[in-house]
Structures are given as structure tokens and as C-alpha cells.
C-alpha positions as CSV (number, residue, x, y, z in Angstrom):
1,X,-103.5,206.1,-38.0
2,X,-103.6,202.8,-39.2
3,X,-107.0,201.5,-40.6
4,X,-108.8,199.0,-38.4
5,X,-109.8,195.6,-40.2
6,X,-112.1,193.6,-37.8
7,X,-111.3,189.8,-37.4
8,X,-114.2,187.3,-36.1
9,X,-115.9,189.1,-33.1
10,X,-114.8,187.2,-29.7
11,X,-117.3,186.4,-26.9
12,X,-117.4,188.1,-23.8
13,X,-117.1,185.3,-21.9
14,X,-116.8,182.1,-23.8
15,X,-117.5,179.8,-21.4
16,X,-121.1,181.3,-20.4
17,X,-124.0,179.5,-20.2
18,X,-126.2,178.6,-22.9
19,X,-130.2,178.6,-22.9
20,X,-131.2,177.8,-26.1
21,X,-128.3,174.8,-26.4
22,X,-129.9,172.3,-28.8
23,X,-129.6,174.6,-31.9
24,X,-126.5,175.0,-32.8
25,X,-124.3,178.1,-33.6
26,X,-123.7,179.4,-37.2
27,X,-120.3,178.7,-38.8
28,X,-119.1,182.5,-38.3
29,X,-120.2,185.5,-36.9
30,X,-121.4,187.6,-40.1
31,X,-119.8,191.0,-40.5
32,X,-121.1,193.5,-42.8
33,X,-119.1,193.9,-45.8
34,X,-116.7,191.3,-44.6
35,X,-118.5,188.0,-44.6
36,X,-121.0,186.6,-46.9
37,X,-124.4,187.9,-46.3
38,X,-126.2,184.7,-44.4
39,X,-129.1,184.7,-46.2
40,X,-128.2,186.4,-50.4
41,X,-125.3,185.1,-50.6
42,X,-124.7,181.7,-52.0
43,X,-121.3,181.2,-49.8
44,X,-123.8,182.7,-46.8
45,X,-123.7,180.4,-43.7
46,X,-128.1,180.5,-43.9
47,X,-128.6,180.6,-47.4
48,X,-131.4,178.8,-48.8
49,X,-132.5,178.1,-45.3
50,X,-135.9,178.5,-43.4
51,X,-136.5,180.6,-40.5
52,X,-136.4,179.0,-37.6
53,X,-140.4,179.0,-36.8
54,X,-140.6,177.2,-33.5
55,X,-142.6,179.9,-32.1
56,X,-146.0,179.8,-33.6
57,X,-147.9,179.7,-30.4
58,X,-146.0,181.1,-28.4
59,X,-147.5,184.6,-26.9
60,X,-144.7,186.9,-25.7
61,X,-144.0,188.5,-23.1
62,X,-145.2,186.0,-21.0
63,X,-144.2,182.6,-23.1
64,X,-140.5,183.6,-23.6
65,X,-139.6,180.7,-21.5
66,X,-141.1,178.5,-24.2
67,X,-139.7,180.6,-26.7
68,X,-136.9,178.9,-28.9
69,X,-135.8,182.1,-31.3
70,X,-135.8,184.5,-27.9
71,X,-133.3,182.3,-25.9
72,X,-131.1,181.4,-29.4
73,X,-131.6,185.3,-29.8
74,X,-129.6,185.6,-26.3
75,X,-127.3,182.6,-26.6
76,X,-126.3,184.3,-30.3
77,X,-126.0,188.2,-28.0
78,X,-124.2,186.2,-25.5
79,X,-121.6,184.3,-27.9
80,X,-120.7,187.9,-30.4
81,X,-123.2,186.9,-33.0
82,X,-124.2,190.3,-33.1
83,X,-125.6,190.6,-36.6
84,X,-127.4,186.9,-36.1
85,X,-129.3,187.6,-32.7
86,X,-130.7,190.6,-34.3
87,X,-131.9,188.4,-36.8
88,X,-133.2,185.7,-34.6
89,X,-135.5,188.8,-32.9
90,X,-136.7,190.5,-35.7
91,X,-138.9,188.3,-36.3
92,X,-140.4,188.0,-32.8
93,X,-140.3,191.8,-33.1
94,X,-142.3,192.0,-35.9
95,X,-145.2,189.4,-34.3
96,X,-144.8,191.6,-30.7
97,X,-146.8,194.8,-29.3
98,X,-146.7,197.2,-27.3
99,X,-143.9,197.0,-24.3
100,X,-142.4,193.6,-25.8
101,X,-141.9,195.1,-29.4
102,X,-140.2,198.2,-27.6
103,X,-138.4,195.9,-25.5
104,X,-137.2,193.7,-28.5
105,X,-136.3,196.5,-30.6
106,X,-134.0,197.8,-27.9
107,X,-132.7,194.8,-27.3
108,X,-131.9,194.2,-31.6
109,X,-130.0,197.8,-31.4
110,X,-128.1,197.3,-28.3
111,X,-127.1,194.5,-30.2
112,X,-126.1,195.6,-33.1
113,X,-124.3,198.7,-31.3
114,X,-121.6,196.2,-30.0
115,X,-121.0,194.7,-33.8
116,X,-120.5,198.8,-33.9
117,X,-118.1,198.6,-31.1
118,X,-116.6,195.8,-33.2
119,X,-116.1,197.9,-36.3
120,X,-114.8,200.9,-34.6
121,X,-117.7,202.7,-36.1
122,X,-118.2,205.3,-33.1
123,X,-121.4,207.1,-34.6
124,X,-123.3,203.7,-34.8
125,X,-122.2,202.8,-31.5
126,X,-123.2,206.0,-30.2
127,X,-126.7,206.1,-31.8
128,X,-127.9,202.6,-31.3
129,X,-126.8,201.8,-27.8
130,X,-128.4,205.2,-26.8
131,X,-131.2,204.8,-28.9
132,X,-131.7,201.0,-27.7
133,X,-130.7,202.0,-23.8
134,X,-133.9,204.1,-24.1
135,X,-136.1,201.8,-26.0
136,X,-135.3,199.0,-23.2
137,X,-135.9,201.7,-20.4
138,X,-138.9,202.9,-22.0
139,X,-140.8,199.1,-22.1
140,X,-139.6,198.8,-18.6
141,X,-141.9,201.2,-17.4
142,X,-144.3,198.6,-17.8
143,X,-142.9,196.3,-15.3
144,X,-145.0,196.2,-12.5
145,X,-143.3,193.1,-10.7
146,X,-141.1,193.5,-7.5
147,X,-138.0,191.8,-8.7
148,X,-137.8,194.2,-11.5
149,X,-137.7,191.3,-14.5
150,X,-138.8,191.4,-17.5
151,X,-138.8,188.1,-20.0
152,X,-136.1,187.0,-17.7
153,X,-134.2,189.8,-17.5
154,X,-133.5,191.5,-14.2
155,X,-133.3,195.3,-15.7
156,X,-132.0,197.2,-13.3
157,X,-128.8,195.4,-13.3
158,X,-129.0,194.9,-17.4
159,X,-129.4,198.6,-17.7
160,X,-126.1,199.3,-15.0
161,X,-124.4,197.1,-17.2
162,X,-124.8,198.6,-20.1
163,X,-124.4,202.2,-19.4
164,X,-120.9,201.5,-17.5
165,X,-119.9,199.2,-20.5
166,X,-120.8,202.2,-23.0
167,X,-120.2,205.4,-21.4
168,X,-116.3,205.4,-22.0
169,X,-117.5,205.9,-26.0
170,X,-119.3,208.9,-25.4
171,X,-116.1,211.0,-24.0
172,X,-114.2,213.9,-26.1
173,X,-111.5,211.3,-26.8
174,X,-111.7,207.9,-27.8
175,X,-109.1,205.8,-28.9
176,X,-108.1,202.4,-29.9
177,X,-107.1,201.6,-26.2
178,X,-110.6,202.7,-25.3
179,X,-112.0,199.5,-27.1
180,X,-110.1,197.5,-25.0
181,X,-110.4,198.7,-21.8
182,X,-113.8,196.9,-20.7
183,X,-114.9,196.9,-17.3
184,X,-118.0,195.2,-17.3
185,X,-119.1,192.6,-20.0
186,X,-122.8,193.3,-21.0
187,X,-124.0,190.1,-21.3
188,X,-127.8,188.7,-20.9
189,X,-128.6,186.7,-17.6
190,X,-132.1,185.0,-17.9
191,X,-133.8,184.3,-14.8
192,X,-135.9,181.3,-14.8
């Protein structure tokens, strides 16, 4: 079998709307082991830059609309900057508590599972997509609004999309063609 050599990930929908358009995307999508590490390598796209700390006064989950890092993380995720999305949310995750902390951890794990998808790392994809969805569902149990929306995400729709997207990777036979049979796009739509 021919070794898979990944190129830059491509967004599932390049025309998807942005939620934080004032922050530009990095010049490349980090792929561990392939591209320069964004922070540690002098050639990295964020080398020497301070992490954007525009959310010092924002309280999550209530203030998600004002959280530039949360919204930018959604944009990064939707445009296939999966490693960078995880980094954007990690800063928020470190300060969060309770269901919000669990929810952000779930988003980070889902984002990295899509990077594993891109890299054809089936074991990592299975593990992270499962633990990420479990964390999201665990956090969702604390959501009591009639619309089922948490931090702007309509949870039932997002869960159904993720479940459908990842289901084919849990069969006994996963081939290269499996990675190309995309029936749904696991994008994050925000409801303001």
C-alpha cells in the first residue's frame, strides 16, 4: 500500500461564513511532523507572537458572543486549521470551569480528531472522536434551554452531524476511499 503523504488540509466548505473576520488566518495549517511548529520553530507561523488575550474580562459560557478567542477557534476549526483551533480553545479551557470546561475539551478533541482524519491516523481518529463526543454530550446534560443551544451551538444537530461523519471509521474495513466518502460536513454553525 502506498504511503499517504498529507498536503495542507482543505476546508469542508471554503465559502462558510466567518465569526471573527477581524483576525486573519495563519499562512499555513500546522501538521505535526510536517510543517514547522507554530510556536517553537523560528519558521513557525506564530513564533515569537504573544497569544491573543482579548478575553480577559469574558466569562464563559454566558459571554461566548464576546469571546474573540472562542469565535476565532470556531473559524479556525471550520476552515481546517484544526491544530490552531485546539490552541485557541485551550487558553479558554484552562480558565473555564464545570460544563464549560468539559465542553471546550470536547471541542478540542473533535478538532484534533479531524487532524487525525487528515493524517489517516485511524486509531487516533477513533479515540479522539469518541472521547470528544462523549465530553460534549456530558456537558450538554447541563443545558436547560428549550432550543438545546450551548455557547451558540445547536447540540442535537452538531451531535448528529459528528456521529454521521465519524460512523464509517468504526467499521471493520476502512480504506483510502472511506476518507473520501464524506456525506456530511462536520462544521460548527453558531446561532446568535
